[in-house]
C-alpha positions in Angstrom: 22.3 -11.3 3.5 21.4 -14.6 5.2 18.4 -16.8 4.9 17.3 -18.2 8.3 17.7 -21.8 7.0 21.2 -22.4 5.7 22.2 -23.6 2.3 25.1 -26.1 2.4 28.3 -24.3 3.3 30.0 -25.6 0.2 27.6 -23.6 -1.9 29.1 -20.3 -0.7 32.3 -19.0 -2.3 35.3 -18.4 0.0 35.6 -14.9 -1.4 33.9 -12.4 -3.7 35.6 -9.5 -5.4 34.9 -5.8 -5.7 34.2 -5.3 -9.4 34.7 -1.6 -10.0 36.2 1.6 -8.8 39.4 2.3 -6.8 39.4 -1.1 -5.2 38.5 -3.1 -8.3 39.4 -6.8 -8.0 40.0 -6.6 -4.2 38.8 -9.9 -2.6 36.3 -9.9 0.2 36.4 -12.9 2.4 33.2 -14.9 3.0 33.2 -16.6 6.4 31.9 -20.2 6.5 28.6 -19.3 8.2 25.4 -21.1 7.6 23.4 -19.4 4.9 25.7 -16.5 4.2 24.6 -15.3 0.7 26.8 -12.6 -0.8 25.4 -10.7 -3.8 26.9 -12.4 -6.9 29.3 -10.4 -9.1 26.9 -10.5 -12.1 24.0 -9.1 -10.0 26.3 -6.3 -8.6 27.4 -5.6 -12.1 23.8 -5.2 -13.2 23.0 -3.0 -10.2 25.8 -0.6 -10.9 25.0 -0.5 -14.5 21.5 0.7 -13.4 23.0 3.2 -10.9 25.8 4.5 -13.2 29.4 3.5 -12.7 30.2 6.5 -10.4 28.5 7.1 -7.1 30.7 10.2 -6.4 29.4 12.0 -3.3 26.6 9.6 -2.6 25.6 8.7 1.0 24.7 5.0 1.3 23.5 2.5 3.9 24.2 -1.3 3.5 21.6 -2.8 5.8 21.9 -6.6 6.6 25.5 -6.0 5.3 26.9 -9.6 5.6 30.2 -9.5 3.7 29.8 -5.8 2.9 30.0 -6.4 -0.9 27.3 -3.9 -1.8 28.4 -1.1 0.5 32.1 -1.5 -0.2 31.4 -1.6 -3.9 29.6 1.8 -3.5 32.5 3.2 -1.6 34.9 1.9 -4.2 32.9 3.9 -6.8 33.1 7.2 -4.9 30.4 7.2 -2.3 31.3 9.8 0.3 29.7 8.1 3.3 28.8 4.4 3.7 27.3 2.7 6.8 27.6 -1.1 6.9 25.0 -2.5 9.4 25.4 -6.0 10.7 24.7 -7.7 14.0 26.5 -11.0 13.7 29.8 -10.6 15.7 32.0 -12.6 13.3 30.8 -10.7 10.3 31.2 -7.3 12.1 34.8 -8.2 12.9 35.3 -9.3 9.3 33.9 -6.0 8.0 36.1 -3.9 10.5 39.2 -5.7 9.3 38.4 -5.1 5.6 37.6 -1.4 6.2 40.9 -1.0 8.1 42.8 -2.9 5.3 41.3 -0.6 2.6 41.8 2.5 4.8 38.2 3.3 3.9 37.7 6.3 6.1 34.3 7.1 4.5 33.0 3.7 5.6 31.6 3.0 9.1 30.8 -0.4 10.5 27.8 -0.5 12.9 26.9 -3.5 15.0 23.2 -3.2 15.1 19.8 -4.6 14.2 19.2 -3.3 10.7 15.6 -2.2 11.3 16.6 -0.3 14.4 19.5 1.3 12.7 17.4 2.4 9.8 14.7 3.8 12.1 17.4 6.0 13.8 18.2 7.5 10.3 14.6 8.4 9.4 14.5 11.9 7.8 18.2 12.0 7.1 17.8 11.9 3.3 20.3 9.3 2.4 20.9 8.7 -1.3 20.7 4.9 -1.4 19.8 2.0 0.9 20.8 -1.5 0.1 18.4 -4.1 1.5 19.1 -7.8 1.5 17.2 -9.2 4.5 17.2 -12.9 5.5 14.9 -14.8 3.1 13.5 -17.4 5.6 12.5 -19.7 2.8 10.3 -17.0 1.2 8.1 -16.6 4.3 9.5 -13.4 5.7 7.2 -10.8 4.1 6.7 -8.9 7.4 10.5 -8.3 7.8 10.7 -7.1 4.2 7.8 -4.7 4.6 9.4 -3.3 7.8 12.7 -3.0 6.1 11.3 -1.3 3.0 9.2 1.1 5.2 12.3 2.0 7.3 14.4 2.5 4.2 11.8 4.7 2.6 11.8 7.0 5.7 15.7 7.2 5.6 16.2 8.2 2.0 15.8 11.5 0.3 12.1 12.0 -0.5 12.7 13.0 -4.1 15.9 11.4 -5.4 16.4 8.6 -2.9 16.8 5.0 -4.0 16.4 1.6 -2.4 18.0 -1.6 -3.8 16.2 -4.8 -2.8 17.1 -8.5 -3.0 14.2 -10.8 -2.2 12.9 -14.4 -2.7 10.0 -13.2 -4.7 9.0 -10.3 -7.0 7.3 -7.4 -5.3 4.4 -6.0 -7.3 4.3 -2.3 -8.1 1.1 -2.0 -6.1 2.7 -3.5 -3.0 5.7 -1.1 -3.3 3.5 1.9 -3.9 1.7 1.2 -0.7 5.0 1.5 1.1 5.9 4.7 -0.6 8.2 3.3 -3.3 8.1 2.9 -7.1 10.0 0.2 -9.1 12.6 1.5 -11.5 14.3 -1.6 -12.7 13.8 -5.3 -11.8 15.6 -8.5 -12.6 16.1 -12.1 -11.5 19.2 -14.2 -11.0 18.5 -17.9 -10.1 16.0 -17.8 -7.3 16.8 -14.2 -6.3 14.8 -11.3 -7.4 16.5 -7.9 -7.4 15.0 -4.4 -7.9 16.0 -0.8 -7.9 13.2 1.4 -6.3 12.8 5.1 -6.0 10.9 7.2 -3.5 7.3 7.6 -4.2 4.4 9.3 -2.5 3.5 8.3 1.1 0.3 8.3 3.0 
């Protein structure tokens, strides 16, 4: 959730709020870290309109978790298992405090590199992976390709979904080469967001 070159700290809100489910309106703190970029409420609202308001029983991974806004939103809406993957120490501690505060026993915080953590879950047939890698001023295609490939290997081969935020739109042909098919796509400001489903590989 962080571009490698920071925006001004003043551009980041001090908190975001869960927008639906059992923890609706619960604030999530946003530490003052360079470039921290939580998914805005209006984008999360669009995403969960795409997904359906209930994620009852879903198994989800929030890679590059940052504030945990996506993963905790999924848990609030009934996901039975959520893994928040983050490697920045302050953000990890922040996530652990929030999970403890919510008594969210279905949520696990994992301090790890996102690509490595996804690779460990290859073949586990997760329902949904959230991907919001560092943008690096739009020059980070290699990381995005690796993340998409790792997410595709971790999701269910028939019904699995990947949500992607990126600094550019990914063409259907690019995604198909990675074993994914676009379902829905949108743009908010300079951020492109897309819901992808598993497609054929190889």
